[in-house]
C-alpha positions as CSV (number, residue, x, y, z in Angstrom):
1,X,19.8,5.3,-33.3
2,X,20.4,8.8,-34.2
3,X,16.7,9.6,-33.8
4,X,16.8,8.0,-30.3
5,X,19.7,10.0,-29.2
6,X,17.9,13.1,-30.4
7,X,14.8,12.2,-28.3
8,X,17.0,11.7,-25.3
9,X,18.7,15.0,-25.8
10,X,15.4,16.8,-25.9
11,X,14.1,15.0,-22.8
12,X,17.4,15.8,-20.8
13,X,17.2,19.6,-21.9
14,X,13.6,20.2,-21.5
15,X,13.7,22.5,-18.5
16,X,16.9,24.1,-19.5
17,X,15.4,25.1,-22.8
18,X,12.2,26.2,-21.1
19,X,14.3,28.4,-18.9
20,X,15.6,30.2,-21.9
21,X,12.1,32.0,-22.2
22,X,11.5,35.5,-20.9
23,X,9.8,35.4,-17.5
24,X,6.5,36.7,-18.8
25,X,6.3,33.7,-21.1
26,X,6.8,31.1,-18.3
27,X,3.2,31.0,-17.4
28,X,1.2,28.3,-15.8
29,X,-0.1,27.3,-19.2
30,X,3.4,27.1,-20.5
31,X,4.4,24.9,-17.7
32,X,1.5,22.5,-18.4
33,X,2.2,22.5,-22.1
34,X,5.8,21.7,-21.6
35,X,5.1,19.0,-19.0
36,X,2.7,17.2,-21.3
37,X,5.1,17.5,-24.2
38,X,7.9,16.0,-22.0
39,X,5.6,13.0,-21.0
40,X,4.9,12.5,-24.8
41,X,8.6,12.4,-25.7
42,X,9.4,10.1,-22.9
43,X,6.6,7.7,-24.1
44,X,8.1,7.8,-27.7
45,X,11.5,7.2,-26.2
46,X,10.4,4.0,-24.3
47,X,8.7,2.6,-27.3
48,X,11.7,3.2,-29.5
49,X,14.1,1.9,-26.8
50,X,12.0,-1.5,-26.7
51,X,12.3,-1.8,-30.5
52,X,16.1,-1.3,-30.4
53,X,16.3,-4.1,-27.7
54,X,14.5,-6.5,-30.0
55,X,16.2,-5.6,-33.3
56,X,19.1,-8.1,-33.6
57,X,20.8,-6.2,-36.1
58,X,21.6,-3.4,-33.5
59,X,25.0,-3.7,-32.2
60,X,24.9,-4.6,-28.6
61,X,28.2,-2.7,-28.0
62,X,26.9,0.6,-29.1
63,X,27.6,3.3,-26.5
64,X,23.7,3.6,-26.2
65,X,23.6,0.3,-24.4
66,X,27.1,0.1,-22.8
67,X,26.8,3.7,-21.2
68,X,23.2,2.8,-20.3
69,X,21.6,5.8,-22.0
70,X,18.0,4.5,-21.1
71,X,18.7,4.9,-17.3
72,X,20.5,8.3,-17.8
73,X,17.5,9.7,-19.9
74,X,14.9,8.3,-17.4
75,X,16.7,10.3,-14.5
76,X,16.7,13.3,-16.6
77,X,12.9,12.9,-17.3
78,X,12.2,12.6,-13.5
79,X,14.4,15.5,-12.7
80,X,12.8,17.9,-15.2
81,X,9.3,16.7,-14.4
82,X,10.0,17.6,-10.8
83,X,11.4,21.0,-11.8
84,X,8.5,21.7,-13.9
85,X,6.2,20.7,-10.8
86,X,8.1,23.2,-8.7
87,X,7.8,25.9,-11.2
88,X,4.1,25.2,-11.4
89,X,3.5,25.4,-7.9
90,X,5.6,28.7,-7.6
91,X,3.5,30.2,-10.4
92,X,0.2,29.0,-8.8
93,X,1.2,30.7,-5.6
94,X,2.1,33.9,-7.2
95,X,-1.3,33.8,-9.2
96,X,-3.4,33.3,-6.1
97,X,-1.4,36.2,-4.4
98,X,-2.1,38.6,-7.1
99,X,-5.8,37.3,-7.5
100,X,-5.5,36.5,-11.4
101,X,-6.4,33.5,-13.3
102,X,-9.3,32.2,-11.0
103,X,-9.3,29.0,-12.8
104,X,-5.6,28.0,-11.8
105,X,-6.8,25.5,-9.3
106,X,-8.7,23.4,-11.8
107,X,-5.7,23.3,-14.1
108,X,-3.3,22.2,-11.5
109,X,-5.7,19.6,-9.9
110,X,-6.2,18.1,-13.4
111,X,-2.5,17.4,-13.8
112,X,-0.5,17.2,-10.7
113,X,-1.6,15.1,-7.8
114,X,-2.8,12.2,-10.2
115,X,-0.2,9.5,-9.5
116,X,-1.2,7.6,-12.6
117,X,0.3,10.5,-14.7
118,X,3.6,10.4,-12.9
119,X,6.5,8.1,-13.8
120,X,6.1,4.8,-11.8
121,X,8.2,4.2,-8.8
122,X,8.3,0.6,-8.3
123,X,8.5,0.0,-4.5
124,X,6.1,-2.6,-3.4
125,X,3.1,-2.1,-1.2
126,X,3.7,-2.3,2.6
127,X,0.7,-3.8,4.5
128,X,2.1,-3.8,8.0
129,X,4.1,-7.1,7.8
130,X,7.1,-6.5,10.3
131,X,9.2,-8.6,8.1
132,X,8.8,-6.2,5.1
133,X,9.2,-3.0,6.9
134,X,13.0,-2.6,6.6
135,X,12.8,-3.2,2.8
136,X,10.0,-0.6,2.4
137,X,11.5,1.9,4.7
138,X,14.8,1.9,2.9
139,X,13.4,1.8,-0.6
140,X,10.9,4.5,0.0
141,X,13.6,6.7,1.5
142,X,16.0,6.3,-1.5
143,X,13.3,6.5,-4.4
144,X,10.9,9.0,-3.0
145,X,12.0,10.9,0.2
146,X,15.6,11.6,-1.1
147,X,14.6,12.1,-4.8
148,X,15.6,15.7,-5.8
149,X,13.0,18.3,-6.8
150,X,10.0,16.0,-5.8
151,X,7.4,18.2,-3.9
152,X,6.0,16.9,-0.6
153,X,2.5,16.5,-2.1
154,X,3.8,13.9,-4.5
155,X,5.6,12.2,-1.7
156,X,2.3,12.0,0.3
157,X,0.6,10.7,-2.8
158,X,3.2,7.9,-3.2
159,X,3.0,7.0,0.5
160,X,-0.8,6.6,0.6
161,X,-0.8,4.5,-2.7
162,X,1.9,2.2,-1.3
163,X,0.8,1.7,2.3
164,X,-2.1,-0.7,2.5
165,X,-4.1,-2.6,5.4
166,X,-2.9,-2.2,9.0
167,X,-0.3,0.5,8.1
168,X,-2.8,2.4,6.2
169,X,-5.1,2.7,9.1
170,X,-2.5,4.2,11.0
171,X,-2.5,7.1,8.6
172,X,-6.3,7.7,8.6
173,X,-6.0,10.5,11.0
174,X,-3.2,12.3,9.2
175,X,-4.7,14.9,6.9
176,X,-3.8,14.9,3.3
177,X,-1.5,17.4,1.7
178,X,2.2,17.8,1.2
179,X,2.5,19.8,4.6
180,X,1.5,16.7,6.5
181,X,3.9,14.3,4.7
182,X,6.6,14.5,7.5
183,X,3.9,13.9,10.1
184,X,2.7,10.7,8.2
185,X,6.2,9.2,7.8
186,X,7.0,9.7,11.4
187,X,3.8,7.8,12.4
188,X,5.0,4.9,10.5
189,X,8.6,5.2,12.0
190,X,7.2,5.2,15.4
191,X,5.3,2.3,15.0
192,X,7.5,-0.1,13.1
193,X,11.0,1.2,13.8
194,X,11.3,-0.9,16.9
195,X,14.6,-2.8,16.4
196,X,14.2,-5.3,19.3
197,X,10.6,-6.1,18.1
198,X,11.7,-6.5,14.6
199,X,14.4,-9.0,15.3
200,X,12.3,-11.0,17.6
201,X,9.4,-11.3,15.0
202,X,11.9,-11.9,12.3
203,X,13.4,-14.8,14.1
204,X,9.8,-16.1,15.0
205,X,9.0,-16.1,11.3
206,X,12.4,-17.7,10.3
207,X,11.9,-20.6,12.8
208,X,8.3,-21.2,11.9
209,X,8.7,-21.1,8.2
210,X,6.8,-24.2,6.8
211,X,8.9,-26.9,5.2
212,X,8.5,-28.0,1.5
213,X,5.3,-30.0,0.9
214,X,6.4,-31.4,-2.4
215,X,9.4,-31.7,-4.6
216,X,8.4,-28.8,-7.1
217,X,10.4,-25.7,-8.2
218,X,7.8,-23.6,-6.5
219,X,8.0,-25.1,-3.2
220,X,11.8,-25.1,-3.3
221,X,11.9,-21.4,-4.2
222,X,9.2,-20.6,-1.5
223,X,11.6,-22.0,1.1
224,X,14.8,-20.8,-0.3
225,X,13.5,-17.3,-0.8
226,X,11.7,-17.2,2.5
227,X,14.7,-18.0,4.4
228,X,17.1,-15.8,2.5
229,X,14.6,-12.6,2.7
230,X,14.2,-13.1,6.6
231,X,18.0,-13.3,6.9
232,X,18.4,-10.3,4.6
233,X,16.0,-8.3,7.0
234,X,17.9,-9.4,9.9
235,X,21.3,-8.3,8.3
236,X,19.7,-4.9,7.7
237,X,19.1,-4.6,11.4
238,X,22.5,-5.4,12.3
239,X,22.6,-9.2,13.0
240,X,25.9,-10.8,12.0
241,X,24.2,-13.4,9.8
242,X,27.5,-14.0,7.9
243,X,28.8,-15.8,11.1
244,X,25.6,-18.1,11.3
245,X,26.5,-20.5,8.6
246,X,26.2,-23.6,10.9
247,X,22.7,-22.5,12.1
248,X,21.4,-21.4,8.7
249,X,22.6,-24.6,6.9
250,X,21.0,-26.7,9.7
251,X,17.8,-24.7,9.4
252,X,17.6,-24.6,5.6
253,X,18.1,-28.4,5.5
254,X,15.2,-28.9,7.9
255,X,13.0,-27.0,5.6
256,X,13.8,-28.8,2.3
257,X,12.4,-32.2,1.3
258,X,14.1,-35.5,2.2
259,X,14.8,-35.8,-1.7
260,X,16.6,-32.7,-1.8
261,X,18.6,-33.3,1.5
262,X,19.6,-36.6,-0.1
263,X,20.8,-34.7,-3.4
264,X,22.6,-32.3,-1.2
265,X,24.6,-35.0,0.6
266,X,25.5,-36.6,-2.7
267,X,26.8,-33.2,-3.9
268,X,28.9,-32.8,-0.8
269,X,30.4,-36.3,-1.3
270,X,31.3,-35.4,-4.9
271,X,32.9,-32.1,-3.9
272,X,36.1,-33.8,-2.5
273,X,35.7,-32.2,1.0
274,X,33.0,-34.3,2.6
275,X,34.2,-33.7,6.0
276,X,34.4,-29.8,5.9
277,X,31.4,-27.8,7.5
278,X,28.8,-26.8,5.0
279,X,28.4,-23.3,4.0
280,X,25.1,-21.5,3.4
281,X,26.3,-19.8,0.3
282,X,27.1,-23.2,-1.4
283,X,23.9,-24.7,-0.1
284,X,21.9,-21.9,-1.7
285,X,23.8,-22.2,-5.0
286,X,22.9,-25.9,-5.1
287,X,19.3,-25.2,-4.3
288,X,19.2,-22.6,-7.1
289,X,20.6,-25.0,-9.5
290,X,18.0,-27.6,-8.5
291,X,15.3,-25.1,-8.8
292,X,16.4,-24.4,-12.4
293,X,16.5,-28.1,-13.3
294,X,13.1,-28.7,-11.7
295,X,11.6,-25.8,-13.6
296,X,12.9,-27.1,-16.8
297,X,11.6,-30.8,-16.2
298,X,8.3,-29.4,-15.2
299,X,7.8,-27.5,-18.5
300,X,8.4,-30.5,-20.6
301,X,5.3,-32.8,-21.6
302,X,7.4,-36.0,-20.7
303,X,7.7,-34.8,-17.1
304,X,3.9,-33.8,-17.0
305,X,3.1,-37.4,-18.0
306,X,5.2,-39.0,-15.4
307,X,4.2,-36.9,-12.5
308,X,1.0,-39.0,-11.5
309,X,2.9,-42.1,-10.3
310,X,6.1,-42.2,-8.4
311,X,7.0,-45.7,-9.6
312,X,7.0,-44.6,-13.2
313,X,9.2,-41.8,-12.4
314,X,11.7,-43.9,-10.6
315,X,11.8,-46.5,-13.4
316,X,12.4,-43.6,-16.0
317,X,15.1,-42.2,-14.0
318,X,16.9,-45.5,-13.4
319,X,16.8,-46.1,-17.2
320,X,18.5,-43.0,-17.8
321,X,21.6,-44.1,-15.6
322,X,23.6,-42.3,-13.1
323,X,23.8,-38.8,-15.0
324,X,20.0,-38.3,-14.9
325,X,19.9,-38.9,-11.0
326,X,21.5,-35.5,-10.6
327,X,19.2,-32.6,-11.6
328,X,22.2,-30.2,-11.7
329,X,24.0,-32.4,-14.2
330,X,21.0,-32.7,-16.3
331,X,20.4,-29.1,-16.6
332,X,24.1,-28.3,-17.5
333,X,24.1,-31.0,-20.3
334,X,21.2,-29.3,-22.1
335,X,22.5,-25.7,-22.3
336,X,25.9,-24.1,-23.0
337,X,27.1,-21.1,-21.0
338,X,26.6,-18.0,-23.3
339,X,29.7,-16.3,-21.7
340,X,32.3,-19.1,-22.4
341,X,30.2,-21.7,-24.4
342,X,31.1,-24.4,-21.9
343,X,28.5,-26.7,-20.2
344,X,27.3,-24.8,-17.1
345,X,25.1,-22.0,-16.2
346,X,26.1,-18.3,-16.2
347,X,26.2,-18.3,-12.4
348,X,28.8,-21.1,-12.3
349,X,30.9,-19.6,-15.0
350,X,34.5,-18.9,-13.7
351,X,35.3,-16.4,-16.5
352,X,32.0,-14.4,-15.5
353,X,32.9,-14.7,-11.8
354,X,36.4,-13.3,-12.3
355,X,35.0,-10.0,-13.8
356,X,34.2,-7.0,-11.8
357,X,30.6,-6.0,-11.0
358,X,30.7,-3.4,-13.9
359,X,32.2,-6.0,-16.2
360,X,29.6,-8.6,-15.4
361,X,26.8,-5.9,-16.2
362,X,28.4,-5.0,-19.4
363,X,28.7,-8.8,-20.3
364,X,25.0,-9.4,-19.5
365,X,24.1,-6.3,-21.7
366,X,26.3,-7.5,-24.7
367,X,24.7,-11.2,-24.4
368,X,21.3,-9.6,-23.6
369,X,20.9,-11.8,-20.5
370,X,18.5,-11.0,-17.6
371,X,20.0,-8.9,-14.8
372,X,17.9,-10.9,-12.2
373,X,18.1,-14.7,-13.3
374,X,20.8,-14.4,-16.0
375,X,18.7,-16.1,-18.6
376,X,18.3,-14.8,-22.1
377,X,15.5,-12.4,-21.9
378,X,15.2,-8.7,-20.6
379,X,14.6,-7.8,-17.0
380,X,11.1,-6.5,-17.6
381,X,10.1,-10.0,-18.9
382,X,11.6,-11.8,-15.9
383,X,9.2,-14.1,-14.0
384,X,11.9,-15.2,-11.4
385,X,10.9,-14.4,-7.7
386,X,14.6,-14.6,-6.7
387,X,16.2,-11.4,-5.4
388,X,19.7,-10.0,-4.5
389,X,20.7,-11.8,-1.4
390,X,22.7,-8.7,-0.2
391,X,20.1,-5.8,-0.7
392,X,16.9,-7.7,-1.6
393,X,16.9,-5.8,-4.9
394,X,15.4,-6.9,-8.2
395,X,19.0,-8.1,-9.6
396,X,21.3,-11.0,-9.3
397,X,23.7,-10.9,-6.3
398,X,26.7,-11.2,-8.7
399,X,25.9,-7.7,-10.0
400,X,25.1,-6.0,-6.7
401,X,26.9,-2.7,-6.5
402,X,27.9,-2.1,-2.8
403,X,27.2,1.5,-1.7
């Protein structure tokens, strides 16, 4: 751990230490050398971080984990890399003005605009799908445009790498180079930032979303995520979706299979308030639990043998009795909550829900649970397609931090 903290310090102080050199030593070659060294140290830091996560003897309550030293070091790495890039461009401009070091262009071209050598900014491609525009616009602004010390040449590079298809065609006439980044971004805004058109197309997609074609976890999550993602996009445009429960529940029920609808009705009857209007939140929680149960059952050899015939499945379910008729109960009986050790999922844990968002994050870190699906693995290994219902980010809604 001591060696890891030393690496973190070297990364975070990289540009500060470079600034201690006298001016004549802060040459283009020195910038390039320091940047390459910074990248090597970050690679070593990442590898060591992974080993620490996998080492069961390392205390999960160590300040390194609870204070999220990885995230702080990553931000320091990005900031220092940007400052080195700015310095390099400044030195290059001064070199060209003085007419010295004629090979400067080759050195810079070899190491600056190649995106693969930059830290990966995970945004997700945008191919012109109007449904995806708000997510892409807001994420690109936050992670690229508003990132400090990031030159426009890199912003343009990121934009061209993440824009595909129809959207990329709009930028074909825009020249490359940092000076034209603002023009390229404005072209996209002018074409896609039409609020009235966006709402109309999103509502059309919402109403025409295909219903489930079979009772599988994949089909259930396709419908659940499809509806929630479209609603989230509408929320971002100012639509009052929190007041649409009657409509969204009716719509969701029309998209799920008859079997899921029947199970939902049984769940409502067991809740003790069968005459109260359904809420979209409760319906989504129920469907997520059903998805988890289906995923577990589909992964077993026993389930795989029973899928060819419905009759065999019905007989097996009848022989198990009433408990096995409810997928939610089945999944709860097979695993204990890692937070309180009772028989329910982390999402259903009252102890976990009573915590603040920061306390929940700390609990997940201590228990080494995924920030996205709350299962026992790291976020980078998560295969779940579910996203935060509030911001559409890659984390669970229960740990969403309002801005």
